[in-house]
N, C-alpha and C positions, 0 to 999 in steps of 0.2 A: 585464307584456307579455302580450298575448293570443297563444295558440298554438292549433293545431288541437285540438279536443276540450276545451279548458280555457279557460274565461274567468273563473275564480276563483283567488284566490291559494291556495298549498298550505296556509296556516294555516286555510283554510276547508274545503277539500276532504279533506285527509288525515283529520282527525278524523271527518268524515262517512262516509268510505270504510272506516273501521276496523270490522272485524266486532264485534257486540256483546260478545263475550267477550274481545275485545282481542287475539286470537291471530292474525288474518289481516288484511293490508293489501294490497289489489290496486289499485294506483294506476297501472296500465299506460296509456300513451298520454296522460299528462297534461302532459308536457314540464316537469317540475318543476325540472330541472337540479340542479346541485351544491348551490345555495343551498336548494333545496326539500328535498334530503336532509339537509342540515345541520339544518334545522327539525326534521324527524322524528327524527333521531338524538338531538337534545337536548331532546325533549319527553318527559316521564315518561308521558304517556298511552300511549305505544308501548312500554312496558317489558316487557309480556307477549307480544310478537310472536313467533310461531313460523314464519309464512310471510310473505314480502315479495316481491310481484311489482312490479318497477320497470321492466318492459319498455318500451323506447322513451322514455326520459325525458331525453335529452341529458345523461346522467351520464358524468363522466370519472374518472380516478383520483382526483382531489381529492374527489369525492363519496364514493367508496368509503373514503377516509381518514376522513371525518366519521363514517361508519357504524362503521368499525373502532375508532374512539376514543370511540364513544358510551358514556355512563355508565349508559345504560338499556337498550339492546338488546343483549343477550348471550346469548339463548337461541334464535336462529334455527335452524330445521331445514331450511327450503326458501328459497333465494334465487335469484330470477329476474332477471338482468341482460341479458336478450336485447335485441340492437340498441342497446346503449349503447357508446360508444367509450372503454371503460376501459382497453383496451391492456394490455401486459405490466406496466406499472407498477401498475394497478389490481388485477390478478391477484396481483402480489407483496404488496400491502397485505393482501389477503384471506388469503393463504397464511401471513403472518407475524402475524396477529392472533388472539389468543385468544377475542376476541368471536365468532369463527365456529367454534369448536371443537365446536359441536353440529350443524353441518350435515350433513345426509344427502343433500341434492339441491342441486346448483349448475348453474345454466344460464347459460353464457357464449356462446350461439349469437350469431354475428356481432358479436363485441365487439372486433374488430381485434386479436386476440392472436396471438403467434407462439411459436416454439420456447422463448423465455425464460420465457413463461407456463407452458408444459408442465413446464419445469425447476423453477420455483417450486412448482407443485403437487406435483411429485414428491418434493420435499425438505421439504414442510410438516411441522411437528410438530403442527399443529392440525386438519388435514382428514382424519384417519385413519377417521373414521365415514362418510365419503362412500359412498353406494351408487349415486347417480345423477350423472353428470357429462356435460353437453351442451357439446362444443367445436366443433359443426359450423360450416361457413362462416367460418373463420378461415384462418390461415396458419401451421400448425404445421410443416409439412413433414417430411421424414424424420428431421431432428434432434429435432423435438417428439415424433414416434412413439417414438423411442428412449428419450427421458426418460420417457414414460408406460409403456412396456414394462418399464422398470427401476424403476418408482416404488414403493418400499417402503411409502410412506404411502398408497397407494391400493388396498391388498390386499382391501378389502371391496366394491369396485365390482361392481355387478351389471349396470349399464347405462353404456355409453360410446358416445357419438356423436361421430365425427370426419370426417363427410361433408364433402367439398370443402375439404380442408386441404392440397391439393398433395402428397400422400403417394404414393410409388412402390408398385408392387405388393410390393416386398420390405419396405417399412416397414409395410405393412398385415399381411403375413405375420408380422412380428416381433411386432405387437400380438396377433394371433390365437394365436400360440404362446407367448406369454409366461406363464411360471409365476406371475409376480406378479398377472397379470389372470386367474387360473384361475377365479375366482368370477363373472366377467362372463358373463352369460346372453344379453344383447343387446349385440353389438358392431356398430355401424351404421357402414359404412365407405363406402357409395356404392351 
């Protein structure tokens, strides 16, 4: 199926877009969807990936599950999922998978996530190395802010973006005053 910016199947474009050393795949705006991510997750050529940009690719929680179960992609440091509808279920898959235990940067900008996603991130046993977390343009609300403010797993965060998440001034103050988030140098709230 032809989509904007993509008239080739993922089997052709993904290997072509892989950086020569095999560590970076920037495949944004190719609309590969879940099946395309399944191909990438199960192809040994992508085993050395450190950075994966999947911005705007029609990926859902099912696609994230393929990545979480990948026998090859286990060393990602940066994952950009901006503008994919992964929802709370997709974030739960990330939070519960050891395949993501090396992540330092996670971009979930406009991924249709809410307070449940914040809760999953806050209790994850695998995301304690995160230093950058972008949750802007979602629906975390005050409950999500509370989970983040109390997130024992996110103590290494240096950058946190929660712009446009329907948070009250009190919830934003809770984030700013959180001892758990004391290393955050850039807290973007609006």
